[in-house]
N, C-alpha and C positions, 0 to 999 in steps of 0.2 A: 777893547777887552782885553787884561794883561792872558799872555800864553807865558806860562813854565816852558816850555820847549825853547822860548824865545829867546827866556834869560836863562835859563842853562848852556843854549849852543853861545851867550854875546861873552859868559862866564870864558866856557870852553877853548874860542876860537885867544880873547886875551890871552888868557894864560901860552896857550903855544907861542900868542906873536912873542906873548913876552923872555919867548925862553929862549927866541928867536927857530924856530922851529917853521918844519914846510910840512903842511896839509899829505904827502907822501909819509917824511919822514911816518910820523904821530900814524898814520893808520897804516902804516906796514906795519911797526911795534907794537900798534892794537888789534892788529889783524882779524882788520874789517876795511872793505873796499873807500880807495880815497873818497867815491860818488857818493857814499852812506855816510861818513864822518863830513864832509861837506855842508848834504844836506842838514844831518845835527847842528851842525855849525852857524846855518842862517835860520834855524826855528822853522823848518820845512815836518822833520821830523820827530818821531816822538823818539828817545833812546830809550832800551831796559835798562833795569838797573843792570846787569850786566856786562849789557855795554858801557855805560858809564863808568863800571869798574876796571875795565878794558882799557880807555881812553886812559883813564884814573891815574891807572897804574902806567897806561904808554906817558903820562908828561907826570910823573915820579911827582902826583898829589893829590893826596889824602881828600878819601868822601868827602868827609865832614865841613874837611874847608871847601870843595866845590855848593856844599848846598850852605854853607853860613853867607857866602858871597851872594853868592842866591836870592838864597832869604834880605841881604840886606838889600838885596838892587829891588829884588818883590814888593820891599817895605817902604822904600822910595818912590814905586811908580804907585804903590796904590797912596800913598800920601801926594804924591803929582794929580793924580785921578782924583781924587775928591778937590783937594784945590781947585780944579779943574772945571769940577761939578758944580763950585762952591758947597756942597755939604761936609759935613763935621763925619766923622766915622765914631762907631760907637766907641766910647770910652776904656771899654774895655775891663770896667769894675761886677766882680762878682755880686751875686744875689747876697743881702749878708752883709757886702761890706759898704761901706762910706768911701767915696774919691780921698778922701786927707787919709785914706791909708794904701791906696792903692802906691806903688814906686814910682815916682815921677825920673823923668827922663831929663838929661841937658836940651835942651831948645837946640834943633836946628834953624843955624840960618841957611837957606835955600838960596844962591844967585841968580840962579837960573834955570826957567824951565823951559824948554822947548816939543813939539809939536813934532811929529814927520810923520809924516802922508801914511805910509803903514800902522798906523795906531801903535806908534813908539813913545812913547813919553820919557828922556833925557833930562835929568834932574845935575844941575855941579852945585855941591853941596863938599866939604873942606874933609878931610878925613878925617881929622879929630874928633871932630862932633859927632861920630855917631858915636851912643853906648850902645855895648852889647850885653843887656842881661839875662842870667841861666837863670828857668822856670821852675 
């Protein structure tokens, strides 16, 4: 099962580490306890929208950027999950429309899929292979 709180935590941790900042620095700036921020980053706690806004402010990160990155990771995790179970997800074609009318995305070449014991799936694909389509 894909848990949104784990994906959110992974992205927040990656952003913090990319900035070279410690949990203590970010927790102080966001005015949240170090332990709670650690649990959010590990996907153990669900963060409220207010808490996410405070963490994003502390990281100088737009909430939309956070959500976009989480959305991209969620899409890849769903793809890996359906590949692992040998099922094909719905093509997402609205009723009354043909498959030809559906916008086509560039194919993504997945270079590796790794299953971790905590039910996480890691997919490695080139960053330039991901398309973002506005709905």
